[in-house]
N, C-alpha and C positions, 0 to 999 in steps of 0.2 A: 550469437543468437541464443544459446543455451542460457548464458548469463543473464539476458534481457528477459527471457521467459521466467527464470526463477525469481527475479526482481519483481515482475508483474504478479506472481503468485504470492510473494512475500507481501508486497504493498497491499494487496488485495484481502487479506486476512482480517485486518481490524474491520473493513467494510462487510466482510463476510460475516463476522461474529455480530455486528450490530443489525445486519439484516436478518440473520438466524433468529435473535431475540426479538426483533420486530414481528417475524412470522409467528412465533411462539406465544407473544403476549396479546398482540393486537390482531393478529389474523387478516391481514389485508388482502381485499381481492386482487385479482390478476392486473387490473390496472394499478393498484396502489403498489403492488410488488414490481411491477415495471417502472414506475416513477422512482422507485426506491433504488433500482438496479441503474436505471438511466442517469440519475443524478449523481450516484456514487462514481458510476464509469466516467461520466464527462469531467468531474472534478479530479478524479484519479489520473485522467489522461492531461489535463491542462497544468496541473502542479508541477509535475516533472520538468515539463517545459519551462516554466518559470525558473525552476531551480536550475535547469541547464544553463539557461541565459546567464543567471547569476555565476555559475561554475566557470562557463566559458570565459567570461570577462575577467574573473579572478584567477583563471588558470594561469595566465601569463606571469603572474606575480607570484604563484604558488607552486610551479610546475616541477619544482625539484622535491617537494614534499606532499604533492597531490595524492599519492597512493596512501600516505598516512592519514591525510584528511578524509578519504574516501573509507578507509578502515575505521576510524573513529566515529564517522558519522553513522555508518551502517551498523556498527558494532552498538553505539548508543541507542539507536532505533531498536535494534534486536533485543537488547537487555531491556528496554522500556515495554516491548511487546511481551517479553518473557513474564512480566508481572502480572499480566492478564488483566489490567484494568483499563486498557485503551478502549474507548467508545462506551465507558459506562453511562456517561451522562445522555449521550444520544440514544442508547437504548432504553431509557427509562420511561420516554414519552413516545406517543405515536408520532410517526414522522410523515407530516404533510405539510404542504405551504412552506412557510418561513423556517419551521422547525427541520424540514427535509433539507433546505438549502444550508442552515447552519451545520448540519450533520455532514453535509457533503464536504464542506471546507474542513470541519473537524477531523473527519477520517482521512483526509488528505493532506494533512500537513506534513506527515512522514514522507509523502510522495513529493512534496516541495524540496526537503531535506535530501532525499535520495536522487533527485533530479541534479542536485549539485555534484553528484559523483558520475553523472552520465558521460563527461568527457573522459573519464578514465577507462570506461568499457570501450570494445571494439564494435560498437553497434550504433547505427543512426539514431539520434534522439527522437525523431519523427516516428520511426519504427518502435522504438521503444514506448513512446507515449501511446501510440495506437495499440500495442500489445498490452500494456498497462490497463487503458481504458476498456478494451474488450474483455480482458480477464476479469477485471473488476465488475463489470456488468454481467458476465456469466455466473461469476461466483456469488455475487449479491442476489441476483434471480435465484440461483439454486439455493441460497440461504433462506430467503424468505419463504420458498416453497417446503425446504426440509424443516424449518422451524415451525411451519404450520402442523407438520406431521409428527415431528420427533421431539419438539421441546427445544429449548436453549442450552442444553447441556454440552453442545459440541463447541460452543463459541470461543470459550476460554482455552480449549485446546487447539484450535484453528489459529488463534493468535500467538500462541507459545510456538507453534509450527513456524508461523511466518517469521517469528524472532530468531528462531534458529536458522532459517533460510538466509536472512539479512546478515547475520553474524558470519556464516559461512562465505557469503559474498565478500564482505569485507575482508575476510582472512585470505580468499583468493586473489582479490587486486593486490593485497600487500605481497604475497608470496610471489606473484607474478612480477611485479615491479622491483622486488629485492633479488629477484633471479634464484629464488629457492625450488621453483617448479618451472 
């Protein structure tokens, strides 16, 4: 359960960073902030389920190395987030209508990849998806609110923290499956 919560927080960081920037640059009203939070939350909840289906189907073929795949995917996503450039395009324009839907997909691609690793965690994929969606909704809503008040200086650091968490989860999965812990 802790691993699923950490995964949810890590995956929500890019959406949080985009929401923070949206709040700082465009100052959406409450309705606009809720639309951003809901869109990001829904996409972040659905994408891991799609990834989980892919992972569950492929797991029978790669079960002997699934921990290495999980480690590699989570580390790749984490390193990508450490670069601090995830979501830059989405944050450059006000997110409404079609742009909001595109941003919802763009910020949740990492959740699709992370969903492939769900069979390696000891958690229901449905519970993980709900947690990911709720955490993303809450953090994105908070990001818009905080951005309206503090500016977008925290977004890059939030992404980097998410990257560190993803790399840590990948290392944990590898260490458990290798019998190191």
